[in-house]
C-alpha positions as CSV (number, residue, x, y, z in Angstrom):
1,X,-58.7,115.4,99.1
2,X,-59.5,112.9,101.9
3,X,-57.7,112.8,105.2
4,X,-56.4,109.6,106.7
5,X,-57.8,108.5,110.0
6,X,-57.3,105.5,112.4
7,X,-59.9,104.5,115.0
8,X,-58.3,103.5,118.3
9,X,-60.4,100.8,119.9
10,X,-62.4,98.2,117.9
11,X,-65.1,97.5,120.5
12,X,-68.7,98.7,120.2
13,X,-67.9,102.3,120.8
14,X,-65.1,102.3,118.3
15,X,-67.3,100.7,115.7
16,X,-70.0,103.4,116.4
17,X,-67.3,106.0,115.8
18,X,-66.6,104.4,112.4
19,X,-70.3,104.8,111.6
20,X,-70.0,108.5,112.3
21,X,-67.0,108.8,109.9
22,X,-69.0,107.0,107.2
23,X,-72.0,109.3,107.8
24,X,-69.8,112.4,107.4
25,X,-68.4,111.0,104.2
26,X,-71.8,110.2,102.8
27,X,-73.0,113.8,103.5
28,X,-70.0,115.6,102.1
29,X,-70.7,117.4,98.9
30,X,-67.1,117.6,97.7
31,X,-66.3,113.9,98.1
32,X,-65.3,111.9,101.2
33,X,-63.7,113.8,104.0
34,X,-62.0,110.8,105.6
35,X,-60.1,107.7,104.4
36,X,-60.2,105.1,107.1
37,X,-56.9,103.3,107.3
38,X,-58.2,100.9,110.0
39,X,-58.5,100.1,113.7
40,X,-55.8,99.7,116.3
41,X,-56.5,98.0,119.6
42,X,-54.0,96.5,122.2
43,X,-56.4,93.8,123.5
44,X,-59.2,93.2,121.0
45,X,-61.5,90.3,121.6
46,X,-62.1,87.6,119.0
47,X,-65.7,88.7,118.8
48,X,-64.8,92.3,118.1
49,X,-62.3,91.3,115.5
50,X,-64.9,89.4,113.6
51,X,-67.3,92.3,113.8
52,X,-64.6,94.7,112.4
53,X,-64.0,92.2,109.6
54,X,-67.7,92.4,108.7
55,X,-67.3,96.2,108.4
56,X,-64.6,95.6,105.8
57,X,-62.1,97.8,107.6
58,X,-58.7,96.3,108.5
59,X,-57.5,95.6,112.0
60,X,-54.0,97.1,111.8
61,X,-52.7,95.6,115.1
62,X,-51.9,97.1,118.5
63,X,-51.3,100.8,119.2
64,X,-47.6,100.5,118.2
65,X,-48.7,100.4,114.6
66,X,-49.5,104.1,114.9
67,X,-45.8,104.7,114.5
68,X,-46.1,103.4,110.9
69,X,-48.9,105.8,109.8
70,X,-48.2,108.6,107.4
71,X,-47.6,112.0,108.9
72,X,-50.8,113.9,109.3
73,X,-52.9,110.8,109.9
74,X,-55.7,111.6,112.4
75,X,-56.8,109.6,115.4
76,X,-60.3,109.0,116.8
77,X,-60.4,107.5,120.2
78,X,-63.2,105.1,120.0
79,X,-63.3,104.4,123.8
80,X,-66.4,105.0,125.8
81,X,-65.0,104.9,129.4
82,X,-63.6,108.4,130.3
83,X,-60.8,106.9,132.5
84,X,-59.6,104.5,129.9
85,X,-59.9,107.2,127.2
86,X,-57.7,109.6,129.2
87,X,-55.1,106.8,129.7
88,X,-55.1,105.9,126.0
89,X,-54.9,109.6,125.1
90,X,-51.7,109.9,127.1
91,X,-50.3,106.7,125.6
92,X,-50.8,107.6,122.0
93,X,-49.5,111.2,122.5
94,X,-46.0,109.7,121.8
95,X,-47.0,109.3,118.1
96,X,-47.8,113.0,117.7
97,X,-50.8,112.4,115.5
98,X,-53.7,114.9,115.6
99,X,-57.1,114.0,117.0
100,X,-60.0,114.3,114.6
101,X,-63.2,116.3,115.5
102,X,-66.1,114.2,114.3
103,X,-69.6,115.6,114.3
104,X,-72.4,113.4,112.8
105,X,-74.5,115.2,110.2
106,X,-77.5,114.8,112.5
107,X,-75.8,116.5,115.5
108,X,-76.0,120.2,116.1
109,X,-73.4,122.5,117.6
110,X,-74.1,126.2,118.4
111,X,-72.0,128.7,116.3
112,X,-70.3,130.1,119.4
113,X,-69.4,126.7,121.0
114,X,-65.7,126.2,121.7
115,X,-64.3,122.7,121.7
116,X,-60.9,120.9,121.9
117,X,-59.5,118.3,119.6
118,X,-61.0,114.9,119.7
119,X,-64.7,115.9,120.1
120,X,-67.0,113.2,118.9
121,X,-70.7,114.1,118.6
122,X,-73.0,111.2,117.8
123,X,-76.3,111.4,115.9
124,X,-78.9,113.6,117.7
125,X,-76.3,115.2,120.0
126,X,-77.3,118.8,120.7
127,X,-75.0,121.6,121.9
128,X,-76.6,125.0,122.2
129,X,-74.9,128.4,122.8
130,X,-71.8,129.5,124.7
131,X,-70.7,126.0,125.5
132,X,-67.0,125.2,126.1
133,X,-65.7,121.6,125.8
134,X,-62.3,120.2,126.6
135,X,-60.3,117.5,124.7
136,X,-61.8,114.2,123.7
137,X,-65.3,114.8,124.8
138,X,-67.9,112.3,123.6
139,X,-71.5,113.3,123.3
140,X,-73.5,110.1,122.6
141,X,-76.7,109.6,120.8
142,X,-79.4,112.2,121.6
143,X,-77.6,113.8,124.4
144,X,-77.9,117.5,125.2
145,X,-75.8,120.3,126.6
146,X,-77.6,123.5,127.2
147,X,-76.4,127.1,127.3
148,X,-73.3,128.4,129.1
149,X,-71.9,125.0,130.2
150,X,-68.2,124.3,130.7
151,X,-67.1,120.7,130.2
152,X,-63.6,119.4,131.0
153,X,-61.4,116.9,129.2
154,X,-62.4,113.2,128.5
155,X,-66.0,113.7,129.5
156,X,-68.7,111.3,128.3
157,X,-72.5,112.1,128.1
158,X,-74.2,108.8,127.4
159,X,-77.3,108.4,125.2
160,X,-80.2,110.6,126.2
161,X,-78.2,112.3,129.0
162,X,-79.2,116.0,129.4
163,X,-77.1,118.7,131.1
164,X,-79.0,121.9,131.8
165,X,-77.7,125.5,131.5
166,X,-74.7,127.0,133.3
167,X,-73.4,123.6,134.6
168,X,-69.7,122.8,135.1
169,X,-68.4,119.3,134.5
170,X,-64.9,118.4,135.6
171,X,-62.4,116.3,133.7
172,X,-63.4,112.6,133.2
173,X,-67.0,113.0,134.3
174,X,-69.5,110.3,133.1
175,X,-73.1,111.2,132.7
176,X,-75.1,107.9,132.4
177,X,-77.7,107.1,129.9
178,X,-81.0,109.1,130.4
179,X,-79.5,111.0,133.3
180,X,-80.5,114.7,133.9
181,X,-78.3,117.4,135.5
182,X,-80.3,120.4,136.6
183,X,-79.1,124.0,136.0
184,X,-76.1,125.7,137.6
185,X,-74.7,122.6,139.2
186,X,-71.1,121.4,139.5
187,X,-70.0,117.8,138.8
188,X,-66.5,117.2,140.2
189,X,-63.6,115.7,138.4
190,X,-64.0,111.9,137.8
191,X,-67.5,111.8,139.2
192,X,-70.1,109.4,137.7
193,X,-73.9,110.1,137.4
194,X,-75.7,106.8,137.1
195,X,-78.2,106.0,134.3
196,X,-81.6,107.6,134.8
197,X,-80.5,109.7,137.7
198,X,-81.7,113.3,138.3
199,X,-79.0,115.5,139.8
200,X,-80.4,118.3,142.0
201,X,-77.2,119.3,143.9
202,X,-73.5,119.6,143.3
203,X,-71.6,116.3,143.0
204,X,-68.1,116.1,144.6
205,X,-65.0,114.8,142.7
206,X,-64.8,111.1,142.3
207,X,-68.2,110.3,143.7
208,X,-70.8,108.0,142.1
209,X,-74.4,109.1,142.4
210,X,-77.6,107.5,141.2
211,X,-81.4,107.6,141.7
212,X,-84.0,110.3,141.8
213,X,-83.0,112.6,143.3
214,X,-79.4,111.5,142.8
215,X,-77.5,110.5,146.0
């Protein structure tokens, strides 16, 4: 039996999440895992609505339409920005719908990893051993989390981002595309590591760092 799911956000990130749902269904041996009811988005652009239409998935309307979904319908927050994702998470909590865990068939998660609801692992994402993840963590294409890391809520690791062993990432951290965090470092709550940066020392909360070495 398939489970109903609604994707929140019909921008590029949300449509990529839909592709993960479809990949999971294609790989399932016992039949489709998910039945996609559609997208919700409070402020969709005309361009994104046309792109959703091409995917043959309905746009249901704004987030208030979640109140009309059957009990047990799952949500996937298709929102790339950690700050916006946290705000939307709080907004949709009123509808009391569970968050789906979506792991692309080409992603790998160690058997002793612990993760909260809403995890989305894109193709090529790698989580090794003894890794703990909070709620609504997004691990984008070909990103990597090494051994013994602790990751807070609403964290994003963008494509090709790599976090070395024994690191601690606070809530709402964004690791940019192609960035590297060296071992045993702390990235504070709400901090941003710019694309292509190499982090060699702890990053305080709320700070943006970039460059090699990151400053």
